[in-house]
C-alpha positions as CSV (number, residue, x, y, z in Angstrom):
1,M,55.8,-96.1,-34.2
2,F,56.4,-94.1,-37.3
3,A,53.6,-92.0,-38.7
4,T,52.0,-93.1,-41.9
5,P,52.1,-90.8,-45.0
6,T,48.5,-90.0,-44.4
7,L,49.0,-89.0,-40.8
8,R,52.0,-86.9,-41.8
9,A,49.9,-85.2,-44.5
10,L,47.1,-84.5,-42.0
11,G,49.5,-83.1,-39.5
12,A,51.2,-80.8,-42.0
13,G,47.7,-79.8,-43.2
14,G,46.6,-79.0,-39.7
15,A,49.5,-76.7,-39.1
16,A,48.9,-75.0,-42.5
17,G,45.2,-74.7,-41.9
18,V,45.8,-72.8,-38.6
19,I,48.3,-70.5,-40.3
20,S,45.9,-69.8,-43.1
21,A,43.0,-69.2,-40.8
22,L,45.1,-66.7,-38.8
23,A,46.0,-64.8,-42.0
24,F,42.4,-64.9,-43.0
25,V,41.1,-63.2,-39.9
26,S,44.1,-60.9,-39.7
27,A,43.1,-59.6,-43.2
28,T,40.1,-57.7,-41.6
29,T,42.3,-55.4,-39.5
30,G,45.3,-53.2,-40.0
31,L,46.5,-51.0,-42.8
32,P,44.7,-51.5,-46.2
33,L,47.9,-52.6,-47.9
34,V,48.6,-55.2,-45.2
35,Q,45.0,-56.4,-45.4
36,L,45.3,-56.8,-49.2
37,V,48.5,-58.8,-48.9
38,L,47.1,-61.0,-46.2
39,F,44.0,-61.6,-48.1
40,L,45.9,-62.6,-51.2
41,V,48.3,-65.0,-49.5
42,A,45.9,-66.4,-46.8
43,P,45.2,-69.7,-48.6
44,L,48.9,-70.2,-49.7
45,P,49.7,-72.6,-46.9
46,I,46.8,-74.8,-48.0
47,Y,48.0,-74.8,-51.6
48,L,51.5,-75.8,-50.4
49,V,50.4,-78.8,-48.4
50,G,47.9,-79.8,-51.1
51,L,50.6,-79.9,-53.7
52,A,53.2,-81.5,-51.4
53,F,51.0,-84.1,-49.6
54,G,48.0,-84.5,-51.9
55,P,44.3,-84.3,-50.9
56,A,45.0,-85.5,-47.3
57,G,47.0,-82.3,-46.7
58,S,44.4,-79.9,-48.0
59,I,41.6,-81.8,-46.2
60,G,43.5,-81.6,-42.9
61,A,44.1,-77.9,-43.5
62,G,40.5,-77.2,-44.1
63,L,39.3,-79.1,-41.1
64,A,42.0,-77.5,-38.8
65,G,41.4,-74.0,-40.1
66,G,37.6,-74.4,-39.7
67,L,37.9,-75.8,-36.2
68,F,40.3,-73.1,-35.1
69,L,38.1,-70.3,-36.4
70,T,35.1,-71.9,-34.7
71,S,36.9,-71.9,-31.4
72,I,37.9,-68.2,-31.6
73,S,34.7,-66.8,-33.3
74,G,32.1,-68.7,-31.3
75,G,30.0,-69.2,-34.4
76,L,29.9,-71.0,-37.7
77,T,29.7,-68.1,-40.2
78,V,33.4,-67.2,-40.3
79,P,34.6,-70.8,-40.4
80,A,32.1,-71.6,-43.2
81,V,33.3,-68.6,-45.2
82,F,36.9,-69.7,-44.7
83,V,36.3,-73.3,-45.7
84,L,34.2,-72.5,-48.8
85,S,36.2,-69.6,-50.1
86,Q,39.8,-70.7,-49.1
87,A,40.1,-74.4,-48.3
88,V,37.7,-75.9,-50.8
89,P,39.2,-74.1,-53.9
90,A,42.7,-74.9,-52.8
91,G,41.8,-78.5,-52.3
92,V,40.1,-78.8,-55.6
93,L,42.9,-77.1,-57.6
94,T,45.8,-78.9,-56.0
95,S,44.1,-82.3,-56.3
96,R,43.4,-81.6,-60.0
97,A,47.0,-80.5,-60.5
98,L,48.3,-83.8,-59.2
99,L,46.0,-86.0,-61.4
100,H,47.8,-88.1,-64.0
101,R,47.5,-91.2,-66.2
102,D,49.9,-93.6,-67.6
103,A,51.6,-92.3,-70.8
104,P,54.6,-94.5,-71.8
105,Q,55.6,-92.0,-74.5
106,N,56.4,-89.3,-72.0
107,P,59.8,-89.1,-70.2
108,D,58.3,-89.8,-66.8
109,G,55.7,-92.3,-68.1
110,R,52.8,-90.0,-67.1
111,E,50.4,-87.5,-68.6
112,W,49.6,-84.8,-66.1
113,Y,46.4,-82.8,-65.8
114,P,46.5,-80.0,-68.4
115,V,47.1,-76.4,-67.3
116,G,44.2,-75.2,-69.4
117,R,41.8,-77.3,-67.5
118,L,43.2,-76.0,-64.2
119,V,42.4,-72.5,-65.5
120,V,38.8,-73.6,-66.3
121,W,38.4,-75.1,-62.8
122,A,39.7,-71.9,-61.3
123,G,37.1,-69.9,-63.3
124,T,34.3,-72.3,-62.3
125,L,35.3,-71.9,-58.6
126,A,35.6,-68.2,-58.9
127,A,32.2,-67.8,-60.6
128,S,30.6,-70.0,-57.9
129,I,32.2,-68.0,-55.1
130,S,31.2,-64.7,-56.7
131,A,27.6,-65.9,-57.1
132,G,27.6,-67.2,-53.5
133,M,28.7,-63.8,-52.3
134,L,25.8,-62.1,-54.2
135,L,23.3,-64.5,-52.7
136,V,24.5,-63.9,-49.2
137,V,24.0,-60.1,-49.7
138,G,20.5,-60.6,-51.2
139,Q,18.3,-63.5,-52.3
140,S,16.9,-61.4,-55.3
141,A,18.1,-58.8,-57.7
142,E,15.9,-56.2,-55.9
143,A,17.5,-57.1,-52.5
144,L,21.0,-56.9,-54.0
145,K,20.3,-53.5,-55.6
146,S,18.8,-52.2,-52.3
147,A,21.8,-53.3,-50.3
148,L,24.3,-52.0,-52.9
149,R,22.5,-48.6,-53.1
150,K,22.6,-48.2,-49.4
151,S,26.3,-49.0,-49.3
152,L,27.0,-46.5,-52.1
153,A,24.9,-43.9,-50.4
154,D,26.8,-44.4,-47.2
155,Y,30.1,-44.2,-49.0
156,V,29.2,-41.0,-50.9
157,E,27.9,-39.4,-47.7
158,A,31.2,-40.2,-45.9
159,T,33.5,-39.1,-48.7
160,M,31.8,-36.2,-50.4
161,P,32.0,-33.7,-47.5
162,K,35.7,-34.4,-47.2
163,S,36.3,-33.8,-50.9
164,G,34.1,-30.7,-51.1
165,G,31.9,-32.2,-53.8
166,A,28.1,-31.9,-54.1
167,A,26.0,-34.8,-53.0
168,L,24.6,-37.1,-55.6
169,S,20.9,-36.9,-56.6
170,D,18.7,-39.9,-56.2
171,A,18.7,-40.3,-60.0
172,D,22.5,-40.3,-60.1
173,L,22.7,-42.7,-57.2
174,D,20.3,-45.1,-59.0
175,R,22.3,-45.0,-62.2
176,L,25.6,-45.6,-60.2
177,T,23.9,-48.5,-58.5
178,D,22.8,-50.0,-61.8
179,V,26.3,-49.7,-63.3
180,T,27.9,-51.1,-60.2
181,L,25.5,-54.0,-60.0
182,A,26.2,-54.9,-63.6
183,L,29.9,-54.8,-63.2
184,L,30.2,-56.4,-59.7
185,P,29.6,-60.1,-60.6
186,P,32.2,-60.4,-63.5
187,V,34.8,-58.2,-61.8
188,A,34.5,-60.1,-58.5
189,A,34.8,-63.4,-60.4
190,M,37.9,-62.2,-62.2
191,M,39.6,-61.0,-59.1
192,I,38.8,-64.2,-57.2
193,M,40.1,-66.3,-60.2
194,L,43.3,-64.3,-60.3
195,C,43.8,-64.9,-56.5
196,L,43.2,-68.7,-56.9
197,L,45.6,-69.0,-59.8
198,L,48.2,-66.7,-58.2
199,N,48.3,-68.9,-55.1
200,L,48.5,-72.1,-57.1
201,W,51.3,-70.8,-59.2
202,L,53.2,-69.4,-56.2
203,A,52.9,-72.6,-54.2
204,A,54.0,-74.7,-57.2
205,S,57.0,-72.4,-57.8
206,L,58.1,-72.7,-54.2
207,L,57.8,-76.4,-54.2
208,H,59.5,-76.7,-57.6
209,A,62.4,-74.6,-56.3
210,S,62.8,-76.9,-53.3
211,G,62.5,-80.1,-55.3
212,Q,59.3,-81.1,-53.6
213,L,56.8,-80.6,-56.4
214,Q,55.2,-84.0,-57.2
215,R,54.7,-83.3,-60.9
216,P,57.1,-81.9,-63.6
217,W,56.9,-78.2,-64.1
218,P,54.4,-77.6,-67.0
219,D,55.0,-75.4,-70.0
220,I,52.5,-72.7,-68.9
221,A,53.0,-70.6,-72.0
222,A,51.8,-73.5,-74.2
223,F,48.5,-74.1,-72.3
224,T,45.3,-74.3,-74.3
225,L,41.6,-74.0,-73.3
226,P,38.9,-76.6,-74.1
227,A,37.5,-76.4,-77.7
228,G,34.1,-75.3,-76.4
229,A,35.4,-72.3,-74.4
230,P,34.6,-69.7,-77.1
231,L,31.1,-71.0,-77.5
232,A,30.6,-71.0,-73.7
233,L,31.8,-67.4,-73.5
234,G,29.4,-66.3,-76.2
235,A,26.5,-68.1,-74.7
236,L,27.2,-66.6,-71.2
237,I,27.4,-63.1,-72.6
238,I,24.1,-63.5,-74.3
239,A,22.6,-65.0,-71.1
240,A,23.9,-62.2,-69.0
241,S,22.3,-59.7,-71.5
242,V,18.8,-61.3,-71.7
243,L,18.3,-62.9,-68.3
244,E,16.9,-60.9,-65.5
245,G,17.5,-61.1,-61.8
246,V,19.9,-63.3,-60.1
247,A,20.2,-65.7,-63.1
248,G,21.6,-62.8,-65.2
249,L,24.1,-61.8,-62.5
250,V,25.3,-65.4,-62.2
251,A,25.7,-65.7,-66.0
252,A,27.7,-62.4,-65.9
253,A,30.0,-63.8,-63.2
254,A,30.7,-66.9,-65.2
255,A,31.2,-64.9,-68.4
256,G,33.8,-62.7,-66.5
257,A,35.7,-65.8,-65.4
258,I,35.9,-67.3,-69.0
259,Y,36.8,-63.9,-70.4
260,L,39.8,-63.8,-68.0
261,A,40.8,-67.2,-69.1
262,F,41.1,-65.9,-72.6
263,V,43.1,-62.9,-71.4
264,L,45.5,-65.2,-69.7
265,L,45.7,-67.3,-72.9
266,G,46.6,-64.1,-74.8
267,L,49.4,-63.4,-72.3
268,A,50.6,-67.0,-72.6
269,I,50.8,-66.7,-76.4
270,L,52.8,-63.5,-76.0
271,H,55.2,-65.3,-73.7
272,Y,55.4,-68.3,-76.1
273,V,56.1,-66.4,-79.3
274,S,58.7,-64.1,-77.6
275,R,61.0,-66.9,-76.4
276,G,64.5,-66.5,-77.6
277,K,63.8,-63.0,-79.1
278,A,65.9,-60.0,-78.3
279,W,62.8,-57.9,-77.8
280,R,61.2,-60.4,-75.2
281,T,61.9,-58.4,-72.0
282,P,60.8,-54.9,-73.1
283,I,57.7,-56.3,-74.9
284,L,56.6,-58.3,-71.8
285,W,57.2,-55.4,-69.5
286,A,55.2,-53.1,-71.9
287,A,52.4,-55.6,-72.0
288,Y,52.0,-55.9,-68.3
289,L,52.3,-52.2,-67.9
290,A,49.6,-51.7,-70.5
291,L,47.4,-54.2,-68.8
292,V,47.7,-52.2,-65.6
293,I,47.2,-48.7,-67.1
294,F,44.8,-49.5,-70.0
295,N,43.1,-52.4,-68.2
296,T,39.9,-52.9,-70.1
297,G,41.2,-52.0,-73.6
298,F,44.4,-54.1,-73.5
299,S,42.7,-57.0,-71.8
300,L,40.2,-57.1,-74.6
301,L,43.1,-57.2,-77.1
302,L,44.7,-60.1,-75.3
303,A,41.3,-61.9,-75.1
304,V,40.9,-61.5,-78.9
305,I,44.4,-63.0,-79.4
306,G,43.4,-65.9,-77.3
307,L,40.0,-66.3,-79.1
308,T,41.7,-66.3,-82.5
309,E,44.3,-68.9,-81.7
310,P,42.5,-71.8,-83.4
311,I,42.6,-69.9,-86.7
312,A,45.8,-67.9,-86.2
313,P,49.3,-69.3,-86.4
314,W,50.4,-68.0,-83.0
315,R,51.9,-71.2,-81.6
316,R,52.2,-73.6,-84.5
317,G,55.3,-75.6,-85.0
318,P,57.2,-77.9,-82.6
319,P,56.7,-76.9,-79.0
320,P,59.7,-75.6,-77.1
321,A,61.0,-77.5,-74.1
322,A,59.3,-76.8,-70.8
323,R,61.0,-74.1,-68.7
324,P,61.3,-73.6,-65.0
325,P,59.0,-71.0,-63.3
326,P,61.2,-67.9,-63.7
327,Q,61.3,-68.3,-67.5
328,T,57.6,-69.2,-68.2
């Protein structure tokens, strides 16, 4: 008897889930660079089966990966972290990416889920994961601050003698803790969001190259964000400034995710307007280099470009044809 498409999807998902789970636990040991690479690509197999087989593939991956980790860890903490931080985001994003509705005016007769809304979903998931991580560390702002202060004190004690520097005073340590606690939620949300989108893009690129992607390749450089995104960013920045405790930290995480969405929109605009120009390659290289070196300042410039798009003629005119992954 031949396997049904659902059974094939579950089988492929099961294999992908075990591979992803192995990469997930392997990211806790070994050289730091190897750990970083494994952490970044651990959910990639789930994205691949999710885009290739649909929700059944990602569900099978999440279940298989969770059961595998339960069998080797003897507890539920590690499997729960894997499912909530790796499998669920991959399943949500891949299922969204494959959504479509009838559109006779389009060449394939379908209108596919917009890239901009996928970015918003990634930001929402990243902010949720970041907030969840904070709540695991401490149920209140005081508990979070105490745990963070202890971690910083241990780090300073371990590194200062080796570097020959003087130990920090209690006042300096308190100030460092306050700054770190303020930056941690938005930075964590942005890093998680980048990881989610990187895996989604990489999985889609691999499937597109092999001819197995179930939707046409979108014109990523032409993506837009929902009309209410600027207002949401402003409201969350204000909330993060005035709210105290965990509520303020959660608002800061959400604000960081939306801020990154506008940074990515600024980059997309730069890719869009440089198409066909002789200066495209050096400008794009310079932009990404500036983003690495002058991280905060240049990202703010890109975010401003994205925020001003509704009133600036960045991408007006007839849209260019969609391009394959290497040219977006």
